N, C-alpha and C positions, 0 to 999 in steps of 0.2 A: 972637333972634341965636343961642342955643345950639341950637336946631333946625337952623338953617341951617348951623352948623359941622358937626354930627353927620352931614348928608346929604353934605355934602362930603367927610368922612372916609370914609364907606361908599363913594362913587364911586370914590375913590382907591384903597381895598383892591381893588374889583372890576376895576380896569384893571391893577392889580399882578397879580393872579390870571390875568387872560387873557394877559397879557404872558409870564409865567413858564409857561404851557400850551403855548403856541405856541412857546417855546424848546425847551421839551422835544421837541416834535413834531419840529421841524426837527434837533434832535441825532439823534431816532430815524430819520428820512429818510436824515441824512447817514451814519449807522452801517449801515443797510441798503445805501445805495449803496456804501459802502466794501466791505462784504461782497460784494455782487454782482459788484464789479470784481475783487476777489480771488478769487472762485471762477471768473470769465470767465478770469483770467490762469492760474490753476491748470489750467483745461480746455484753454486753447490751449496751456501748456507740456506738459500730458500728451499732448495730441495730437501735439506736435511732436517729443516724444521718445520716444513709444511708438505708432508707425503702426498704424493700424486699417483695416481695410476689410470690408465686407459683400459684395464682388464675389467671392466665393470659391466653391469646391465640393471636394466629397470626391472622392478619385479612388484607384484601386489598380491594380496590374500585373495583366493579363489576358493570356490565350492563348487562340487558336482550337484547341479538341481535334479532332485528327484522326487517324486510324489510320496506321500505316506500311505495312500491307497492304490490298490490295483484296478485298473480298468483301461476301456479303450477311450484313447484323446479325441474329443469331439470338436476341440477349437484351439487353435495356438494364435496368442495376442501379440506376439513379439516375433522378431527376426534376427538373423544372425548380425552382430556386430552393433545392435540397436543398445541406446541409452536407456535405462528404465529407473523409476524411482521406487522407494520403498512403498510396497503395498499394491504395485501395479499387478495386474491380472498377466500370468506369463503363459498358462494353457489351463485348460478345462478336462476333466474327465467325465464321463458317462455317469450321472449319478442315479440313474433309475434304480439300480440294484441297491443302493444305499438308501434311496428314498422309501423303497419296499420294505427294508429293513426295520426302519424307525416306524413306519406304518404298521406293520405287524406288531412290534413291541407296542405301540400305544393301545391297539386292540387287545392284547393280552392285559395290560394295565387295565383298561375299561372294564373288561371280564372280571379281573380280580377284585376292582373296587366293588362290582355290583355283589360279588361273593362275599366280601368283607362286610358289606351291609346287611345281606341275608343272616350271615352268621352272626352278626352283632345283635340283630333281633332276636335269634334263638338264644343266645347267651343271656339277654334281658330277660327273657321267659323262665331260663334257667335259676337266674339270679332271684327273681320273684318268687319261684316255687321255694327255693332254699329260704328267702325270708319267712314265707308261710310255715313252712316246717319248724322254723324257729318260734313264731308265735304259737303254733301247736304245742311245742315243747312247754312253752311258758304256761300255757293254759292247762296241760295235763299235769304239770308239776304243781300248781295252784291247786288242781281238783284232789291230788294225791295228799297234799297236806291237810287239806281239809278233812279228807276221808280219815286220816290218822288221828286229827285233833278229835273229831267225833267219837271214834272208837274209843280213846282215853277218857273221854267223859262218860261214857256209858258204862265202861267195865265196873267201877266202883259202885254204880247203882244198882248192880246185878244182885250183890250180896243182900241189900236192904229191900230187894223185890220193887224197886220204883221202875226197873223196865224187865222185861221179860228175857228169856234165854235166846228167843227167835230173834228179838231185836238186835241183841248183841250180836248174833250169827250173822244178821243181815249187814250190820255195821262193818264186821271183819271181811264180809264178802266184798263188800263196796270199797274197803280198803285195798284189798287184793287186786280187784279191777282197776282201781286207779292207778296203783304201782304198775301193773301190766299196760295201760294206755301210756303211762309215763316214758317207760321203756320202747313202746313202740314209736312213740313219737321221736325219742332221741333217736333211734334207727333211722327214721324218715329224715330227720334233719341232716344227718351224716350222709345219706343217700342224695339227697337233693345238692349238698354242699359240693359233693364229688362229682356231679353232673355239671357243675358250672365249667365251662371249657375256656372260653375266650378267643381273642382274635390275634394274639401276639405272633403265632407262626404265619398266618396270613400277612400281618403286619411288616415282617421281616421280608417275605417274599415281595412285598410292595415296594420296598427300599431297594431291594436287589433289582428289580424290575426297572425302577427310576434309575438306577445306576445304569443299567444296559441301555435305555432309551438317551441318557446323555452322552454315552459314547457312542453310540449311533448316529446322534446329531452330530458328533465332533467329527467323525468318519464322512459324514455328508459334506461338512464345511471344508474337508481336505480335498474334495473332489476339484475345488478350486484353487489351483496353485499360483501364489503371489510371490511378488519379489521380497526377500528378507531383508534388502538393504539398497541404497543406492548403488546402481553398479552399470555394468556392460555386459549383454549377452554375447558369448562366443562359441564356437563350435558346435552350432544349430544345424542338424542335419535330420531333422524329423518332419513328419506332415501328419495331417490329420488321419485320423483311423489307425496310426501306430499304438500297440498295446503298451502301457506303462506297468512296469512290475513296482510294486512298494520298495523303496531304498535303492533302486538302480539308477544312477545318473542318466540323464538324457542329453544335458549340454551343461556349460560351465559359465558360471558367473564370476565376473572380476569386482571385487570391492574397491571401487573408485574412491572411496572416502580418504584413503591413506596409500600413498605410492612410496616406494623404497627404491634406492639403489644398492645393490649389493656390489661392492667393491673388492677385489682381491688384492690385499697388500702383502709385501714380504714380510716374513716373520721379523727381520731387523727393524721393521718400521712400527711393529706392534706396541712396543714400549712407549711410544710417543703418542698413543691415543686412549682414549677413555671414553666410556659412555657419557653423553651430555656434550662432549666437543663439539665446535661448530664445524661445518663443512660446507663446501662449494661444490655444486653439481652442474656438469654440462651435458648436453645429449648431443650424440653425432647428427641427427636429423636437423639440428638447428644450433650449432655451437655458438652463436652470437648471445643466445640468452644464458643467463646465469640464474640457477637456483639454489636458495639457501636450505640447509638441511642439518641436523643433528645426529651425531652417532647414536644409534640405536642399540646396539651390542655388537660384539666383537667375537667372531668364531674360535671355538674350544677344540676344535677336530676336524681333520680332513683325513681322505684315505691316502696313505702314501702311495708313491709311484712304485717303491721297491718292494710291495707286498705288506702282508699282514693280515689280521683277521678282524680289523675294526669295520664292520659292516654297518650299512645305514647312515655313513658320513658322507658329507659332500666331497667330491673328488675334483682337485685342481691340478690338472697335469702340468709338468714342467716342460719347457720348450727346447731345453737343451740337455739331450740324454747323456752325453758323453762327459759333461763338467758339473759337478756338484753345486747346484744353485741354491737360493734360499728358498724355503717353501713359501708358498702364499696360502693366507688364511682368509676367509670372507667377512668384510665387515658390513654390517646392515647400517645403512643411512637413511633415516625417514625424511623425505622431503616436506620442507614448510609450506611451499607454495607452488605445488604442481600447476603445469597447463594442461588441461584436459585434451587438448587438441594435440599434444606432443608426447604425452606419457602413453607408451606401451609397454605392455608385459614382454621383456627380452629385448627391448631396445637397448643399443649399445650406448655406453655412457663413460664420462671422464669424472673422478672425485678427487677433489682436493681437500685434506683435513688440516684444520688449523688448531692444533692441540693447546695452545695457551689462551684459547679464548673458549668460554663457555657459550653454548648456543642460547638464543633467546627463546623463552618456552611460550 
């Protein structure tokens, strides 16, 4: 009986141990489930509050480098993918035609200045003749006045025979002659005054020629093409001897002073964004590095896959054609601290927006 009681007690203890172990296991599984749900809830909350996309790429402003004058390229001072600073010489164009044009215009200016000097001397002579004619008028007017005065004094004396008739006739003749001389002097003065020309027309031609010389000098300066900003040369496939047409791009320059990431976000996430919001950017080439950014602008139009007439808009294709998915719009993020060695136009990127924080300017 005692052995049977002992056996029953052992079986009871074993059952109790198994039950405790199972209970602890259930508690552990429950705790793991709770933690998993909490992690899932946190992840969902994070995704909802901090929109993220890997449909993004690096972008920078670019220009097509073209000369302002036409001519044969005589030297190239840069190479493809080279880094250049503002003011660096990119290439030079044969300057001889433009030097000859400037020299020809300067020779014309020298000729015109000599002509102006000669004409000015002629004008001075004409002015002196006009002044002399004016002096003759004054003298003739004074002589006519004197003759008139003499006649008025002599005519009353004729009745009292203090003077003879012949003397009076001579005085009258002298007065008429003095009046005629005065009229002749007045006509000479008009003729001399009208003969005074001036150099105004030649002076105007000189100003026009000076402007043409300034323009020729400007064109001569443009035969040396310089970098308009700090950047990088790409797509350079020309050699010395190439003919450069004015305004026709020869290669491209990337403006490395400012880098952007264009991230395509779902339209359902746009309400959480605003210009000025902070962002974080990662590049696929080095995902360990993080770069701060700020939302510069949010796209206002894309070309829909279903068709439409909205031309000239960026097209963001949808990947699932048989399910109606949210449209994506480009969000332009300006990177605050880009790494020159990593940022390339078109490089793949990941962008995360933090809409509840304003970016530091």
